[in-house]
C-alpha positions as CSV (number, residue, x, y, z in Angstrom):
1,M,10.5,5.7,-11.2
2,T,11.5,2.4,-9.6
3,R,11.9,-0.6,-11.9
4,V,10.1,-3.8,-10.7
5,S,10.4,-7.2,-12.2
6,R,7.4,-8.1,-14.3
7,H,6.7,-11.3,-12.4
8,R,6.3,-9.2,-9.2
9,L,3.4,-7.3,-10.8
10,D,1.5,-10.5,-11.7
11,P,-1.1,-11.3,-9.0
12,A,-0.9,-15.0,-10.0
13,H,2.5,-15.2,-8.3
14,Y,1.2,-14.4,-4.9
15,P,-0.4,-17.3,-3.0
16,I,-2.1,-15.2,-0.4
17,K,-4.4,-12.4,-1.4
18,V,-6.0,-9.9,1.0
19,R,-8.8,-7.5,0.0
20,I,-9.0,-4.2,1.7
21,L,-11.5,-1.4,1.1
22,A,-10.1,2.1,0.6
23,R,-11.3,4.3,3.4
24,F,-12.6,7.9,3.0
25,A,-10.3,9.0,5.8
26,D,-7.3,7.9,3.8
27,V,-7.8,10.2,0.8
28,D,-6.0,13.5,0.0
29,P,-7.7,16.5,-1.6
30,L,-7.3,15.0,-5.1
31,W,-9.2,11.8,-4.0
32,H,-6.0,9.6,-4.1
33,V,-5.3,7.3,-1.2
34,N,-2.3,8.8,0.6
35,N,1.0,6.9,1.0
36,V,0.7,6.4,4.8
37,A,-2.6,4.6,4.3
38,I,-1.1,2.3,1.7
39,A,1.6,1.4,4.2
40,Q,-1.2,0.6,6.7
41,Y,-2.9,-1.6,4.1
42,Y,0.3,-3.5,3.6
43,E,0.6,-4.0,7.3
44,E,-3.0,-5.4,7.4
45,A,-2.1,-7.8,4.6
46,R,1.1,-8.9,6.3
47,V,-0.7,-9.7,9.5
48,A,-3.5,-11.6,7.7
49,A,-0.9,-13.6,5.8
50,S,1.1,-14.4,8.9
51,R,-2.1,-15.6,10.6
52,E,-2.9,-17.8,7.6
53,M,0.6,-19.2,7.4
54,Q,0.7,-20.0,11.2
55,E,-2.8,-21.5,11.2
56,G,-2.5,-25.1,12.5
57,M,1.0,-24.6,13.7
58,R,1.7,-25.1,17.4
59,F,4.5,-23.4,19.1
60,A,6.0,-24.8,22.3
61,D,7.1,-21.2,23.2
62,P,4.4,-18.6,22.7
63,S,7.0,-15.9,22.2
64,A,8.0,-17.8,19.0
65,Q,4.9,-16.3,17.4
66,R,6.2,-12.7,17.7
67,V,7.3,-11.0,14.5
68,L,9.6,-7.9,14.5
69,I,9.7,-5.9,11.4
70,A,13.3,-4.9,11.0
71,H,13.0,-3.4,7.5
72,Q,10.1,-2.4,5.2
73,S,10.2,-0.6,1.9
74,I,7.5,0.4,-0.6
75,D,7.9,1.3,-4.2
76,Y,4.9,3.3,-5.3
77,L,4.1,2.4,-8.9
78,R,0.8,4.2,-9.4
79,E,-2.0,5.9,-7.5
80,A,-4.8,4.2,-5.6
81,S,-8.2,5.9,-5.7
82,Y,-11.2,6.2,-3.4
83,P,-13.7,4.6,-3.5
84,G,-12.4,1.2,-4.3
85,E,-11.2,-2.1,-3.2
86,L,-7.5,-3.1,-3.2
87,E,-6.2,-6.6,-3.6
88,I,-2.8,-7.1,-1.9
89,G,-0.8,-10.1,-2.8
90,V,1.6,-11.6,-0.2
91,G,4.3,-14.2,-0.8
92,V,7.4,-15.4,0.9
93,L,10.7,-15.4,-1.0
94,R,13.0,-16.9,1.6
95,I,12.7,-18.5,5.0
96,G,15.7,-18.3,7.3
97,N,16.4,-19.5,10.8
98,S,15.0,-16.4,12.4
99,S,13.6,-14.3,9.5
100,Y,11.7,-14.4,6.3
101,T,11.6,-12.2,3.2
């Protein structure tokens, strides 16, 4: 199992939180949310966070708002079950000239 720093597991460390309902279509025969669905939930949270961070910002060049995902990784720590609501925390560790982590 992957080791994750304790502070990354504390919801209080994430300034943006997005709630997503688990969907029936996302469950496997054991009633667990499948890993592909979890990746889609993270994508929804990332888009919501990007919108929130860009709110009020004005870009001279509309293409400056485009985001390209060059790398994404997920460490699955435990199962998610249906029915249920998931809270996904989003934070930015580093902002560079053309990227963020």
